[in-house]
Backbone as a ProteinNet text record, in pm:
[ID]
protein_1_A
[PRIMARY]
XXXXXXXXXXXXXXXXXXXXXXXXXXXXXXXXXXXXXXXXXXXXXXXXXXXXXXXXXXXXXXXXXXXXXXXXXXXXXXXXXXXXXXXXXXXXXXXXXXXXXXXXXXXXX
[TERTIARY]
105.7	26.9	112	86.3	121.9	79.6	185.5	180.1	157.9	84.3	53.1	167.8	258.6	334.8	428.2	573.5	724.9	766.7	842.4	889.6	1014.1	1050.9	1232	1241.4	1395.5	1452.1	1614.7	1646.7	1766.9	1809.3	1936	2024.2	2153.9	2152.5	2289.7	2362.2	2495.8	2536.4	2532.4	2466.6	2447	2531.5	2540.5	2633.3	2671.5	2789.3	2885.1	2845.3	2836.4	2795.5	2604.4	2552.9	2410.3	2367.2	2202.5	2142.8	2089.3	2090.1	2066.2	2197.1	2311	2397.8	2428.7	2412.6	2426	2348.2	2226.1	2165.9	2132.4	2155.9	2111.8	2257.3	2357.4	2484.5	2418.9	2301.9	2240.6	2105.7	2079.4	1961.2	1864.9	1740.7	1686.3	1532.5	1510.6	1413	1334.9	1206.1	1137.4	1021.5	1030.8	913.7	810.5	718.5	589.3	574.3	592.2	598.5	519	376.6	293.5	389.8	371.4	449.6	397.3	276.4	205.9	256.4	195	220.1	354.8	415.6	529.2	542.6	426.5	414.9	422.3	485.3	510.2	410.5	345.3	243	234.4	359.2	385.5	501.6	539.2	694.6	718.3	818.3	877	995	1079	1212.7	1241.4	1391.1	1406.2	1440.8	1417.8	1405.3	1341.7	1392.4	1344.4	1222.3	1178.9	1041.9	944.8	816.3	721.5	672.4	733.3	729.4	785.7	969.1	1028.4	965.2	903.4	886.3	766	676.6	537.7	589.1	675	735.2	762.4	870.3	957.1	811.2	731.6	628.5	514.8	484.2	431.4	505	622.6	708	742.2	770.5	781.3	672.7	512.9	433.3	378.3	352.8	343.4	458.1	567.8	691.6	665.6	720.8	738.7	851.5	862.3	969	1020.8	930.1	971.5	1036.3	1116.5	1224	1283.2	1329.2	1418.4	1339.2	1402.8	1369	1445.8	1488.2	1564.5	1493.2	1319	1263.9	1264.5	1213.7	1233.9	1347.5	1463	1574.2	1625.9	1542.8	1574.7	1471.8	1327.4	1244.9	1326.3	1411.7	1479.7	1584.4	1656.3	1746.1	1699.2	1601.5	1538.6	1454.1	1392.8	1261.3	1361.4	1423.8	1473	1604.9	1587.7	1739.4	1747.1	1787.1	1881.6	2010.2	2060.4	2198	2211.6	2171.3	2135.1	2048.9	2060.9	1988	2064.4	2211.5	2264.4	2256.3	2257	2258.9	2091.7	2005.7	1845.9	1850.3	1909.7	1966.7	2005.3	2098.8	2178.6	2086.7	2006.2	1938.6	1825.6	1747.6	1661.9	1686.1	1810.7	1907.3	1886.1	1942	1998.1	1832.6	1725.8	1605.4	1579.9	1599	1542.3	1600.8	1752	1815.4	1772.8	1690.5	1686	1528.2	1489.9	1362.5	1352.6	1448.4	1497.6	1539.1	1653.9	1732.5	1627.4	1534.3	1452.1	1319.7	1245.9	1141.2	1107.4	1159.4	1154.7	1244.3	1370.9	1440	1356.3	1293.1	1239.8	1154.4	1054.9	937.2	988.5	1084.9	1108.2	1162.2	1180.9	1249.6	1144.4
-109	-9.3	141.7	208.8	336	418.2	476.3	576.3	712.2	819.1	972	1041.3	966.5	1082.1	959.3	1048.6	935.6	1011.4	914.4	901.8	939.5	1034	1087.8	1083.1	999.2	1003.7	1080.3	1134.4	1209.2	1260.3	1253.7	1250	1320.7	1413.4	1466.9	1455	1442.1	1429.6	1510.4	1504.5	1550.1	1653.5	1778.2	1809.1	1723.9	1722.2	1630	1690.3	1675	1687.3	1723.6	1683	1719.6	1559.1	1599.4	1449	1394.8	1428.7	1405.3	1322	1344.8	1319.4	1171.4	1198.8	1078.3	1000.4	983.9	949.3	855.8	962.1	867.4	924.6	1003.1	1028.3	1142.7	1108.8	1176.6	1253.9	1352	1401.8	1321.3	1301.2	1256.1	1281.5	1350.1	1368.9	1293.6	1279.6	1209.2	1262.5	1295	1347.7	1279.5	1305.4	1271	1380.5	1344.5	1450.6	1421.8	1481.1	1451.1	1498.2	1363.8	1369.7	1460.6	1518.2	1584.1	1747	1769.4	1918.7	1911	1847.3	1845.2	1946.4	1925.1	1985.9	1832.7	1888.3	1845.5	1794.6	1675.9	1672.5	1581.1	1531.5	1510.6	1494.7	1518.5	1516.5	1449.5	1344.2	1300.2	1342.8	1324.7	1375.3	1274.6	1250.6	1201.5	1288.8	1368.7	1467.9	1394.7	1399.9	1333.4	1362.4	1488.8	1521.9	1558.5	1544.2	1559.6	1690.6	1780.8	1935.3	1965.4	1896.6	1954.6	1901.1	1767.7	1679.1	1770	1804.6	1887.7	1986	2066.5	2240	2186.4	2126.6	2048.1	2023.6	1950.7	1923	2019.8	2117.8	2257.4	2361.3	2317.3	2424.4	2383.5	2234.1	2184.2	2161.1	2118.5	2103	2224.1	2162.5	2274.8	2317.5	2297	2373.5	2296.9	2376.9	2300.5	2281.6	2166.6	2058.1	2077.7	2173.9	2160	2233.6	2331.8	2430.4	2486.7	2596	2640.7	2604.5	2588.1	2575	2702.9	2783	2885.3	2936.4	2970.9	3032.4	2923.4	2810.2	2685.8	2703.5	2704.3	2698.9	2809	2960.2	3068.3	3039.5	2991	2981.4	2872	2792.8	2714.6	2785.2	2866.4	2941	3012.1	3095.5	3203.6	3152.1	3048	2997	2887.6	2825.6	2671.1	2731.5	2748.7	2779	2712	2596.6	2457.5	2440.3	2348	2282.9	2229.3	2145	2100.3	2157.4	2291	2334.2	2347.9	2339.6	2310.2	2156.5	2084.5	1938.2	1905.5	1983.2	1994.3	2075.3	2153.7	2233.1	2142.2	2068.1	1990.2	1871.5	1812.3	1714.4	1758.1	1861.1	1929.8	1935.9	1992.2	2000.1	1891.4	1762.5	1654.2	1593	1608.4	1557.8	1634.2	1712.8	1836.4	1748.6	1752.5	1682.3	1562.1	1439.2	1324.4	1343.8	1428	1418.4	1493.7	1553.9	1623.1	1507.3	1447.1	1328.1	1240.3	1200.1	1039	1044.3	1200.5	1203.1	1304	1412.5	1549.3	1491.1	1458.2	1414.3	1303.3	1201.8	1108	1161.2	1300.4	1306.4	1391.2	1488.8	1561	1492.6	1338.3	1239.5	1198.1
5.8	-28.3	-19.2	-84.9	-84	-8.1	50.3	221.2	144.4	202.5	143.5	209.9	345.7	414.5	367.4	389.8	438.7	575.9	640.4	745.6	764.9	806.2	811.8	947.3	977.9	1124.4	1034.7	1161.5	1185	1328.3	1333.4	1445.4	1426.9	1558.6	1558.7	1718.4	1731.6	1814.9	1937.8	2059.3	2174	2234	2279.8	2324.7	2482	2528	2636.6	2752.5	2881.9	2991.4	3011.2	2892.2	2913.7	2937.4	2986.1	3031.6	2907.4	2766.2	2657.6	2643.8	2637.8	2581.1	2672.3	2814.7	2922.6	2868.6	2823.5	2850.3	2643.5	2565.2	2449.5	2326.6	2419.9	2317.9	2173.7	2155.2	2041.3	2059.5	1969.2	1974.7	1839.1	1824.6	1705.7	1684.3	1557.1	1506	1440.7	1424.1	1338	1330.8	1175.4	1101.6	1002	1007.9	906.4	813.1	670.4	597.7	502.6	437.9	331	215.9	144.9	10.9	-93.3	-107	-199.8	-207.4	-52.4	-3.8	72.7	106.6	176.6	306.2	350	490	601.4	735.2	860.1	903.7	915.7	973.3	1112.2	1143	1280.2	1319.7	1455.4	1481.3	1620.7	1610.9	1737.7	1781.9	1886.3	1903	1999.7	2044.1	2171.4	2279.6	2271.3	2393.5	2516.7	2657.4	2750.3	2816.3	2801.9	2890	2754	2802.5	2729.6	2688.3	2783.5	2771.6	2633	2648.9	2499	2364.1	2413.1	2264	2219.6	2320.6	2284.9	2244.4	2290.5	2225.4	2024.6	2089.7	1918.8	1819.3	1876	1790.2	1736.4	1817.6	1806.5	1697.6	1691.5	1669.7	1504.8	1492.6	1351.4	1258.8	1309.8	1214.2	1168.5	1038.2	953.8	845.9	890.7	822.4	662.7	564.7	438.1	398.1	396.1	333.8	196.8	124.2	-14.6	-53.9	39.9	-19	126.1	129.1	254.1	397.1	451.8	604.5	713.1	665.8	698.6	820.3	807.4	865.7	1046.9	987.9	1124	1167.2	1153.4	1190.5	1276.1	1185	1321.5	1411.8	1414.4	1507	1645.4	1582.1	1706.7	1771.1	1686.5	1723.5	1822.5	1818.1	1884	2015.7	1977.7	2104.8	2178.5	2125.6	2191.2	2258.9	2389.3	2452.1	2535.6	2488.9	2532	2493.2	2595	2529.2	2413.3	2331.8	2266.4	2136.2	2156.6	2041	1883.4	1902.4	1756.7	1718.1	1853.2	1751.4	1683.1	1756	1677.7	1565.9	1538.8	1405.9	1319.4	1344.8	1264	1200.4	1327.3	1266.1	1215	1208.6	1123.5	968.5	1009.5	829.4	780	858	795.4	748.2	821.5	802.9	669.7	637.4	537.8	442.3	411	319.2	254.2	347.2	318.3	267.2	305.6	248.2	64.3	80.5	-74.4	-142.2	-93.3	-171	-181.2	-105	-106.9	-165.9	-161.2	-211.2	-316.7	-310.9	-423.4	-522.7	-481.3	-653.6	-705.4	-631	-719.9	-821.5	-759.3	-796.2	-943.4	-934.5	-1029.1	-1184.8	-1171.3	-1250.8	-1357.9
[MASK]
+++++++++++++++++++++++++++++++++++++++++++++++++++++++++++++++++++++++++++++++++++++++++++++++++++++++++++++

């Protein structure tokens, strides 16, 4: 059965001396993206608290992965004042690139 959404995961190394690093060594983001609209429809992450997971989900759901995600990355830099901010940004960039490489590139063929 063909799915209407794509499931993308991406990881980045968590900063040392943080609970995230001590427990997971990395931060992970899991994104469900609608393949027609390219809009993120669901998000999960390896953050340790429900509040952090919920906040990230509310920040990312609705983001358009068809083009530039600099506005999303600016929102992370402005609103996520956390030790793993840079790792989160890296993970989002990796997820965005994976989406482009595996779904958008194939659609243009």
